[in-house]
C-alpha positions as CSV (number, residue, x, y, z in Angstrom):
1,M,0.0,0.0,0.0
2,R,0.9,3.7,-0.3
3,I,1.4,5.1,3.2
4,I,2.0,8.8,4.1
5,H,3.2,9.6,7.6
6,I,2.4,13.2,8.5
7,C,5.0,14.4,11.0
8,L,4.2,18.1,11.2
9,C,3.5,18.1,15.0
10,V,7.1,17.8,16.0
11,N,9.8,20.2,17.1
12,A,12.2,18.6,14.6
13,Y,12.4,15.5,12.4
14,T,15.9,13.9,12.3
15,D,16.3,11.1,9.8
16,D,18.4,8.6,11.7
17,W,16.9,9.1,15.2
18,S,15.0,6.4,17.1
19,Y,11.6,7.9,17.7
20,Q,8.3,6.4,16.9
21,D,7.8,8.7,13.9
22,N,11.1,7.4,12.5
23,Y,10.5,3.7,13.2
24,L,6.9,3.2,11.9
25,P,7.8,4.6,8.4
26,R,11.0,2.5,8.4
27,Y,9.3,-0.7,9.2
28,H,6.3,-0.1,6.9
29,K,9.0,0.3,4.2
30,K,10.7,-2.9,5.2
31,A,7.3,-4.7,5.0
32,G,7.1,-3.7,1.3
33,H,4.9,-0.7,1.4
34,Q,5.5,2.5,-0.6
35,V,6.2,5.0,2.3
36,T,6.4,8.8,2.4
37,V,7.1,11.1,5.3
38,V,5.8,14.7,5.2
39,T,7.5,16.8,7.9
40,I,8.9,20.2,8.9
41,P,12.1,22.0,7.8
42,F,13.9,21.4,11.1
43,A,16.3,18.6,12.3
44,Y,18.8,18.1,15.0
45,Q,22.4,18.3,14.0
46,L,25.1,17.8,16.7
47,Q,22.2,18.0,19.3
48,K,21.2,21.5,18.1
49,R,17.9,22.2,16.2
50,E,18.8,23.5,12.8
51,F,16.8,24.7,9.8
52,V,16.8,22.3,6.8
53,T,16.1,23.6,3.3
54,P,12.6,22.4,2.3
55,G,12.5,19.8,-0.5
56,T,12.2,16.1,-1.3
57,Y,14.8,13.3,-0.9
58,F,15.1,9.7,0.1
59,D,16.5,8.8,3.5
60,D,18.9,5.9,4.1
61,F,16.0,3.4,4.4
62,G,14.4,4.3,1.1
63,V,11.6,6.4,2.6
64,K,10.7,9.5,0.6
65,V,10.8,12.6,2.8
66,Y,9.0,15.9,2.0
67,R,10.2,18.8,4.1
68,L,7.5,21.5,3.7
69,P,8.2,25.2,4.1
70,L,6.4,27.1,6.8
71,F,3.6,29.4,5.8
72,F,4.5,33.1,5.5
73,C,8.3,32.4,5.9
74,N,10.5,29.8,7.5
75,K,11.2,32.0,10.5
76,S,7.5,32.8,11.2
77,K,7.0,32.1,14.9
78,I,3.2,32.0,14.5
79,A,3.3,29.5,11.6
80,S,5.8,27.4,13.5
81,K,3.7,27.4,16.7
82,L,0.4,26.6,15.0
83,K,2.1,24.3,12.4
84,I,0.9,26.0,9.2
85,F,2.8,24.9,6.0
86,K,2.9,25.4,2.3
87,G,2.1,22.5,0.0
88,L,0.5,19.9,2.2
89,Y,-2.6,19.4,0.2
90,K,-0.7,19.3,-3.1
91,T,1.7,16.7,-1.6
92,L,-1.2,14.5,-0.6
93,G,-2.5,14.6,-4.1
94,N,0.8,13.8,-5.7
95,E,1.4,10.8,-3.5
96,D,-2.2,9.4,-3.7
97,P,-2.1,7.5,-0.5
98,D,-4.1,4.4,0.6
99,I,-3.3,5.2,4.3
100,I,-2.6,8.5,6.0
101,F,-0.9,8.1,9.4
102,V,-1.0,11.4,11.3
103,H,1.6,11.6,14.1
104,G,0.0,14.1,16.6
105,C,-3.2,15.9,15.8
106,Q,-2.0,19.3,17.3
107,F,-1.6,21.3,14.2
108,L,-3.9,23.6,12.2
109,D,-3.0,22.2,8.8
110,I,-4.9,19.1,9.8
111,R,-7.8,20.9,8.0
112,K,-6.0,20.2,4.7
113,I,-5.8,16.5,5.5
114,I,-9.6,16.6,6.2
115,K,-10.2,18.4,2.9
116,Y,-8.2,15.7,1.1
117,I,-10.0,12.8,2.8
118,T,-13.5,14.2,2.0
119,K,-12.6,14.2,-1.7
120,N,-10.9,10.8,-1.4
121,P,-13.1,8.8,1.0
122,T,-11.4,5.4,0.4
123,V,-8.3,6.6,2.2
124,R,-7.8,5.1,5.7
125,V,-6.7,7.4,8.4
126,Y,-4.9,6.7,11.7
127,V,-3.9,9.3,14.3
128,D,-1.5,8.9,17.2
129,N,-0.9,11.1,20.2
130,H,2.3,11.9,22.1
131,A,0.8,14.4,24.5
132,D,0.0,13.8,28.2
133,F,0.1,15.9,31.4
134,S,3.8,15.3,31.9
135,N,4.8,17.1,28.7
136,S,1.7,19.2,27.7
137,A,-1.2,21.2,29.2
138,S,1.1,22.2,32.1
139,N,-0.4,25.6,32.7
140,W,-3.9,27.1,32.6
141,L,-3.4,28.7,29.1
142,S,-2.0,25.5,27.6
143,K,-4.6,23.2,29.2
144,N,-7.7,25.3,28.7
145,I,-7.0,27.3,25.5
146,L,-4.4,25.5,23.4
147,H,-5.4,21.9,24.2
148,G,-8.9,22.5,25.6
149,L,-10.0,24.5,22.6
150,V,-7.6,24.6,19.6
151,W,-6.1,21.1,19.5
152,K,-9.4,19.6,20.8
153,Y,-11.1,21.2,17.7
154,C,-8.4,19.7,15.5
155,A,-8.8,16.2,17.0
156,Q,-12.6,16.3,16.9
157,S,-12.5,17.6,13.3
158,I,-10.6,14.6,12.0
159,E,-12.4,12.0,14.3
160,P,-15.2,11.1,11.9
161,Y,-12.6,10.1,9.2
162,A,-10.2,8.3,11.5
163,E,-10.1,4.5,11.9
164,K,-8.2,4.7,15.2
165,F,-6.6,7.1,17.6
166,Y,-3.4,5.6,19.2
167,G,-1.9,6.8,22.4
168,V,1.7,5.7,22.6
169,L,1.5,5.5,26.4
170,P,-1.5,4.6,28.6
171,A,-1.3,8.2,29.9
172,R,-1.6,9.4,26.3
173,V,-4.6,7.2,25.7
174,D,-6.3,8.9,28.7
175,F,-5.3,12.3,27.4
176,L,-7.2,11.7,24.1
177,A,-10.4,10.7,26.0
178,Y,-10.2,13.2,28.8
179,V,-8.9,16.4,27.1
180,Y,-10.1,16.0,23.5
181,K,-13.3,14.1,24.4
182,L,-12.8,11.5,21.7
183,P,-14.9,8.3,21.6
184,K,-13.3,5.6,23.7
185,N,-14.1,2.9,21.2
186,K,-11.8,4.6,18.7
187,I,-8.8,4.9,21.1
188,E,-6.2,2.2,21.6
189,L,-2.7,1.9,23.0
190,L,0.0,1.5,20.4
191,V,3.3,1.2,22.3
192,M,6.7,2.5,21.2
193,G,9.3,-0.1,20.9
194,A,12.7,-1.4,19.9
195,D,14.4,-1.8,16.5
196,D,14.3,-5.5,15.8
197,E,17.5,-5.6,13.8
198,L,19.5,-3.6,16.4
199,V,18.1,-5.9,19.1
200,V,19.4,-9.0,17.3
201,A,22.8,-7.4,16.6
202,A,23.2,-6.1,20.2
203,R,22.3,-9.5,21.8
204,Q,25.3,-11.2,20.2
205,P,27.6,-12.5,23.0
206,Q,30.6,-10.7,21.5
207,I,28.9,-7.4,21.8
208,R,28.3,-7.8,25.5
209,Q,31.9,-8.9,25.9
210,S,33.3,-5.9,24.0
211,I,31.3,-3.3,25.8
212,R,32.3,-4.8,29.2
213,A,35.9,-5.0,28.2
214,K,35.9,-1.4,27.0
215,Y,34.9,-0.2,30.5
216,N,36.9,-2.7,32.5
217,I,33.8,-4.7,33.6
218,N,34.3,-8.4,34.3
219,E,31.9,-11.0,33.0
220,N,30.9,-12.0,36.5
221,D,30.3,-8.4,37.6
222,F,26.7,-7.3,38.1
223,L,26.5,-4.4,35.6
224,I,23.7,-1.8,35.9
225,M,23.2,0.6,33.1
226,T,21.2,3.8,32.7
227,G,21.0,6.3,29.9
228,G,19.3,9.5,28.7
229,K,19.4,13.2,29.3
230,I,20.4,14.4,32.8
231,D,18.7,17.7,33.4
232,P,16.6,19.3,36.2
233,A,13.7,17.1,35.2
234,K,15.8,13.9,35.3
235,K,18.4,14.5,37.9
236,Q,17.4,11.3,39.8
237,T,20.3,9.7,37.9
238,I,22.6,11.3,40.5
239,L,20.6,9.6,43.2
240,L,21.2,6.3,41.4
241,M,25.0,6.9,41.4
242,Q,24.9,7.7,45.1
243,A,22.9,4.5,45.7
244,I,25.4,2.3,44.0
245,K,28.2,3.9,46.0
246,R,26.4,2.8,49.2
247,I,26.1,-0.8,48.0
248,N,29.4,-2.0,49.3
249,R,30.1,-4.7,46.8
250,D,33.0,-4.5,44.3
251,K,31.2,-6.6,41.7
252,V,28.2,-4.2,41.5
253,K,29.0,-1.7,38.7
254,L,27.2,1.2,37.1
255,I,27.6,2.9,33.7
256,V,25.8,6.1,33.0
257,F,25.5,7.6,29.5
258,G,23.7,10.6,28.0
259,S,24.0,14.4,27.8
260,V,24.2,16.5,31.0
261,T,23.1,20.1,31.4
262,P,25.9,22.4,32.5
263,D,24.4,23.0,35.9
264,L,24.6,19.3,36.8
265,I,27.9,18.2,35.2
266,T,29.8,18.8,38.4
267,A,27.4,16.7,40.4
268,V,27.5,13.9,37.9
269,E,31.3,13.8,37.7
270,S,31.8,14.0,41.5
271,S,29.5,11.0,41.8
272,C,31.7,8.8,39.7
273,Y,33.8,6.2,41.6
274,G,36.6,4.4,39.8
275,N,35.3,1.7,37.4
276,R,32.5,1.0,39.8
277,I,30.5,4.1,38.8
278,Q,31.4,5.5,35.4
279,Y,29.9,8.4,33.4
280,I,30.8,7.8,29.7
281,G,29.2,10.8,28.0
282,W,26.9,10.8,25.0
283,V,26.2,7.6,23.1
284,Q,24.7,7.5,19.6
285,S,21.2,6.1,19.5
286,D,22.1,2.9,17.6
287,E,25.0,2.3,20.0
288,S,22.7,2.5,23.0
289,Y,21.3,-0.9,22.2
290,A,24.7,-2.5,22.6
291,H,25.3,-0.7,25.9
292,F,22.0,-1.7,27.4
293,A,22.4,-5.3,26.1
294,A,25.7,-5.5,28.0
295,A,23.9,-4.9,31.3
296,D,22.4,-7.3,33.8
297,L,19.9,-4.7,35.0
298,V,18.8,-1.3,33.6
299,V,17.6,1.4,36.0
300,F,15.6,4.5,35.0
301,P,15.0,6.5,38.2
302,G,13.5,9.6,36.5
303,R,10.8,10.5,33.9
304,H,9.9,8.2,31.0
305,S,11.9,8.2,27.8
306,V,11.9,6.0,24.7
307,F,14.8,4.1,26.2
308,W,12.3,2.3,28.5
309,E,10.6,0.5,25.6
310,Q,13.9,-0.1,23.9
311,V,15.3,-1.9,27.0
312,A,12.0,-3.9,27.3
313,G,12.4,-4.9,23.7
314,L,16.0,-6.0,24.4
315,G,14.7,-8.4,27.1
316,I,16.7,-6.8,30.0
317,P,15.2,-6.6,33.5
318,M,14.5,-3.1,34.6
319,I,13.8,-0.9,37.7
320,V,11.9,2.2,36.7
321,K,10.3,5.2,38.3
322,Y,6.5,4.7,38.8
323,W,4.5,7.2,36.8
324,E,0.8,6.8,36.4
325,G,0.1,5.9,32.8
326,T,3.6,4.5,32.0
327,T,3.4,1.1,33.7
328,H,2.9,-0.6,30.3
329,V,6.6,-1.6,30.3
330,D,5.7,-4.2,33.0
331,V,4.6,-7.2,30.9
332,G,4.2,-9.6,33.8
333,G,7.2,-9.2,36.1
334,N,10.1,-8.0,33.9
335,C,10.5,-4.8,36.0
336,D,10.1,-3.3,39.4
337,F,9.1,0.3,40.3
338,L,10.5,3.1,42.3
339,Y,8.0,5.3,44.2
340,E,10.3,7.9,45.8
341,D,13.2,10.1,44.8
342,S,15.3,8.4,47.4
343,V,18.8,7.1,47.5
344,N,17.7,4.5,50.1
345,E,14.8,3.2,48.0
346,I,17.0,2.8,44.9
347,K,19.7,1.1,46.9
348,N,17.3,-1.3,48.7
349,K,15.5,-2.3,45.4
350,I,18.8,-3.1,43.6
351,Q,20.3,-4.9,46.6
352,A,17.2,-7.0,47.2
353,L,17.3,-8.1,43.6
354,I,21.0,-9.0,43.8
355,D,20.4,-10.9,47.0
356,D,17.6,-13.0,45.5
357,P,19.1,-14.7,42.4
358,A,15.8,-16.7,41.9
359,K,13.8,-13.5,41.6
360,Y,16.3,-12.0,39.2
361,R,16.3,-15.1,37.0
362,K,12.4,-14.9,36.9
363,M,12.5,-11.3,35.9
364,K,15.0,-12.0,33.1
365,E,13.0,-15.0,31.9
366,I,9.8,-12.8,31.6
367,A,11.8,-10.0,30.0
368,L,13.2,-12.2,27.3
369,K,9.9,-14.0,26.6
370,Q,7.4,-11.2,26.8
371,G,9.3,-7.9,26.5
372,M,11.0,-8.8,23.2
373,E,7.7,-9.8,21.7
374,V,5.5,-6.9,22.9
375,F,8.0,-4.1,22.1
376,S,9.2,-5.3,18.6
377,Y,8.8,-2.4,16.2
378,R,8.2,-4.9,13.3
379,S,5.1,-6.2,15.0
380,I,4.1,-2.7,16.2
381,A,4.2,-1.4,12.7
382,E,2.1,-4.3,11.5
383,R,-0.5,-3.8,14.2
384,S,-0.7,-0.1,13.5
385,I,-2.4,-0.6,10.1
386,M,-3.8,-4.1,10.6
387,E,-7.4,-3.1,9.9
388,A,-6.6,-1.4,6.7
389,R,-4.6,-4.4,5.5
390,K,-7.5,-6.8,6.4
391,L,-9.9,-4.5,4.6
392,R,-7.7,-4.4,1.5
393,A,-7.5,-8.2,1.6
394,G,-11.3,-8.5,1.9
395,Q,-11.1,-10.1,5.4
396,I,-13.4,-7.4,6.8
């Protein structure tokens, strides 16, 4: 089928990154579909958001990418905020899609998609949502005006034409129903996941050995890994480093990777402790798989990130911070939860797991069996358009 992914609701679209709006087009392409991404003229280069000249090209995976110019001019703050672009309707006509997959409904140009659908009623439409109360609607104006009126109007306008609305976290499923008042029978959870090919590559024994050797970690050491941004919203990583220091066992090691904001770099570096607690800096997204796969346990003591699903897809046991609406990473016992921002709680949870090898083995067994199946991007991509495929095959 011909599938267009509309990625106009993002701050930037970077071709080789590991977000859901990268992976669904990538795996739809691998499945044999003709895939196009329509997105904005901004991408991250060296971790900085940069303007990208609008135009059309093919990425490294063979996906056609349209970068549309903003309406008025490419520096228009109003057009950038409200997501108004030039050429969306024309692009839809040129590509003649069977499926339109809209990543985020919070943009005014959704009206152009509705205009196209009304003239092409056989097109199947799916809409996903990446907004919840942890990253959106955080003040009165945003909650009651931007989301409560403007984006609610956009969501409800496309609702009659949409097959499904997907929340990528349980909290984001709830957001669709509670804030946008969409019918619950049209809302489903479609989890984010892990790259199947990178999972297979990272789980090779030699990869585990090479990562451990690089950082002077023995095979019989119990290696804990964490990764992601360390900023004022995720500074619990420092608590994790302090907790490992309090576990007085030489074979318990911690590796921390990710970017650190300048105000926290001193705290991170001062929490390192020989080869027992190491901060190794930034790791490329594809290399994060190998690093996580080398671990016996992964701990995320702060807010949710896409790394949670990635690690679940690798089949590695986890300890994560409890957030209402993000417990989907627990597929039956592969992870445990932290309820406090506390050095003692982190220490006690980890130490209890180390002291109970039978419990750890059970966690690992569930992680390998269930986690790798549920969080496979190949299967997620297939599920995302399953009804349209069945309809095309005459099964419904």
